[in-house]
C-alpha positions as CSV (number, residue, x, y, z in Angstrom):
1,M,14.4,-7.0,22.2
2,W,12.1,-6.8,19.3
3,S,9.7,-3.8,19.0
4,P,6.7,-4.5,16.6
5,A,6.1,-1.8,13.9
6,L,3.3,-2.1,11.3
7,V,4.6,-1.4,7.8
8,C,2.8,-1.6,4.5
9,V,5.0,-2.3,1.5
10,V,3.5,-1.6,-1.9
11,G,4.9,-3.8,-4.6
12,E,4.7,-3.6,-8.4
13,G,1.1,-3.7,-9.6
14,G,0.0,-2.1,-6.3
15,A,0.0,-5.3,-4.2
16,R,0.3,-4.5,-0.5
17,Q,2.3,-6.6,1.9
18,Y,2.0,-5.9,5.6
19,R,5.0,-6.5,7.9
20,V,5.4,-6.3,11.6
21,G,9.2,-6.6,11.7
22,H,9.8,-10.2,12.9
23,E,10.5,-13.0,10.5
24,V,8.0,-15.5,12.1
25,V,5.2,-13.0,12.2
26,D,5.9,-11.7,8.7
27,Q,5.8,-15.3,7.4
28,F,2.5,-15.8,9.1
29,L,1.1,-12.7,7.4
30,E,2.3,-14.1,4.0
31,F,0.4,-17.3,4.8
32,V,-2.7,-15.2,5.6
33,A,-2.3,-13.1,2.5
34,A,-2.4,-16.2,0.3
35,R,-5.8,-17.2,1.8
36,A,-7.6,-14.0,2.9
37,R,-8.8,-10.6,1.6
38,P,-6.4,-7.6,1.8
39,N,-8.4,-5.9,4.6
40,T,-8.2,-9.1,6.7
41,V,-4.5,-9.2,6.3
42,K,-4.3,-5.6,7.3
43,A,-6.4,-6.2,10.4
44,Y,-4.4,-9.3,11.3
45,A,-1.1,-7.3,11.0
46,H,-2.6,-4.6,13.3
47,D,-3.9,-7.1,15.8
48,L,-0.5,-8.9,16.0
49,K,1.4,-5.6,16.3
50,V,-0.9,-4.7,19.3
51,F,-0.7,-8.2,20.8
52,F,3.1,-8.4,20.7
53,T,3.4,-4.8,22.0
54,V,1.3,-5.7,25.0
55,V,2.9,-9.1,25.8
56,A,6.4,-7.7,25.2
57,K,7.9,-11.1,24.2
58,E,9.5,-12.7,21.2
59,P,7.0,-14.6,19.0
60,V,8.7,-17.9,19.7
61,E,8.3,-17.3,23.5
62,V,4.6,-16.8,23.3
63,T,2.3,-19.8,24.2
64,G,-1.5,-20.3,24.0
65,R,-2.0,-18.9,27.5
66,Y,-1.2,-15.4,26.2
67,A,-3.9,-15.7,23.5
68,R,-6.4,-17.1,26.0
69,A,-5.6,-14.2,28.4
70,G,-6.5,-11.7,25.7
71,L,-5.6,-8.1,25.7
72,P,-6.4,-5.6,28.5
73,P,-9.6,-3.6,28.1
74,R,-9.4,-0.7,25.8
75,T,-9.6,2.9,27.1
76,P,-12.7,4.9,26.0
77,R,-10.5,6.9,23.6
78,A,-9.2,3.8,21.8
79,P,-10.9,2.6,18.6
80,T,-13.1,-0.4,19.2
81,R,-12.3,-3.7,17.5
82,S,-14.1,-6.9,17.8
83,S,-12.3,-9.0,20.5
84,P,-13.4,-12.3,18.9
85,K,-11.6,-11.4,15.7
86,G,-8.5,-10.4,17.6
87,F,-8.6,-13.6,19.6
88,S,-9.0,-15.5,16.3
89,C,-6.0,-13.9,14.9
90,Q,-3.8,-14.6,17.9
91,S,-5.1,-18.2,18.1
92,L,-4.4,-18.9,14.4
93,F,-0.9,-17.4,14.7
94,L,-0.1,-19.6,17.7
95,T,-1.2,-22.7,15.9
96,R,0.8,-21.9,12.8
97,A,4.0,-20.7,14.6
């Protein structure tokens, strides 16, 4: 069973690549990196790591119903993130995968 882990790899010239540890997800992050700003890629990598940790499934097993269901509410101690952005990330991943 795959266990997501967010890793930042710094290449030559200081370019950062974010990985979550699954070929399908990492390819999606490369797709996003070619079109988005670095902070967006970092946020997407984080959102996908959290998403796949919660659903506990392989990326190829995940369907749109998982994205529509969203993530459980955050505890008061957890940092706040905009849920529309997280939903957007999950939806885009599921349409590209």
